C-alpha positions as CSV (number, residue, x, y, z in Angstrom):
1,M,-53.9,-133.5,200.5
2,T,-51.2,-133.9,203.1
3,G,-51.5,-137.7,203.9
4,A,-53.4,-140.9,203.1
5,T,-53.8,-144.5,204.2
6,T,-55.7,-147.2,202.6
7,T,-58.9,-146.0,204.5
8,S,-58.3,-142.3,205.3
9,I,-57.1,-139.0,203.8
10,S,-55.7,-136.0,205.6
11,I,-56.3,-132.5,204.1
12,T,-54.4,-129.4,205.3
13,Y,-56.1,-126.1,204.7
14,W,-55.4,-122.5,205.2
15,M,-57.4,-119.3,204.5
16,V,-55.6,-116.3,203.3
17,L,-58.5,-113.8,202.5
18,S,-61.1,-112.7,204.9
19,P,-64.7,-111.9,203.8
20,P,-66.0,-110.4,201.6
21,C,-63.5,-111.9,199.3
22,G,-62.7,-115.1,201.3
23,Y,-64.4,-117.3,203.9
24,D,-64.4,-117.6,207.5
25,P,-64.0,-121.0,209.3
26,P,-65.5,-123.4,209.9
27,L,-65.4,-124.9,206.4
28,V,-67.1,-128.1,205.2
29,V,-64.8,-130.6,203.3
30,S,-66.8,-132.7,201.0
31,L,-65.3,-135.9,199.5
32,F,-66.7,-137.3,196.2
33,A,-66.2,-140.6,194.4
34,S,-66.2,-139.2,190.9
35,R,-64.9,-136.1,189.2
36,E,-68.3,-135.4,187.7
37,N,-69.9,-135.5,191.1
38,A,-67.2,-133.2,192.6
39,I,-67.8,-130.8,189.7
40,G,-71.6,-130.8,190.2
41,W,-71.4,-131.1,194.0
42,R,-73.5,-134.2,193.9
43,D,-73.6,-137.1,196.2
44,P,-70.7,-136.6,198.7
45,V,-69.5,-139.9,200.1
46,A,-68.2,-138.1,203.2
47,E,-68.1,-134.7,204.8
48,V,-66.1,-133.2,207.8
49,V,-66.3,-129.8,209.4
50,T,-63.0,-128.0,210.1
51,G,-62.3,-126.2,213.4
52,P,-62.6,-122.5,213.9
53,E,-58.9,-121.9,213.0
54,R,-58.0,-120.3,209.7
55,S,-55.6,-123.2,209.1
56,G,-55.4,-126.8,210.2
57,T,-55.7,-130.5,209.1
58,V,-58.8,-132.6,208.9
59,T,-58.9,-136.3,208.5
60,I,-61.7,-138.3,206.7
61,G,-61.9,-142.1,207.5
62,G,-63.8,-145.0,206.4
63,L,-62.8,-144.8,202.8
64,T,-62.6,-147.8,200.3
65,P,-59.1,-148.9,199.3
66,G,-58.2,-148.5,195.7
67,T,-60.9,-145.8,195.1
68,D,-60.2,-142.4,193.7
69,Y,-61.7,-139.4,195.6
70,W,-62.1,-135.7,194.9
71,F,-62.6,-133.0,197.5
72,R,-64.2,-129.5,197.6
73,F,-64.6,-126.9,200.1
74,G,-67.8,-125.0,201.2
75,D,-68.9,-123.0,204.2
76,T,-71.4,-124.2,206.8
77,R,-74.1,-122.0,205.2
78,G,-74.0,-123.9,202.0
79,A,-71.9,-121.5,199.9
80,R,-69.5,-123.4,197.6
81,I,-65.8,-122.2,197.4
82,R,-64.2,-122.3,194.1
83,T,-61.2,-124.6,194.0
């Protein structure tokens, strides 16, 4: 995480490895309201798709102040990236 306000979070990402060991952009950043949901990839409260670049920053808005959030990365085909 590289920045936050009371209602948004900014996440900077970069990909070092290319397939078959890594992933190609774009990626899906999923935000969860509990650690358990993040571990199980259940009920994301928000998702954003990155650009085509191998590095960048995405911002997710509309968050509830005072709430803890967890995020995970996946690809646009539904593969989940181990974080």
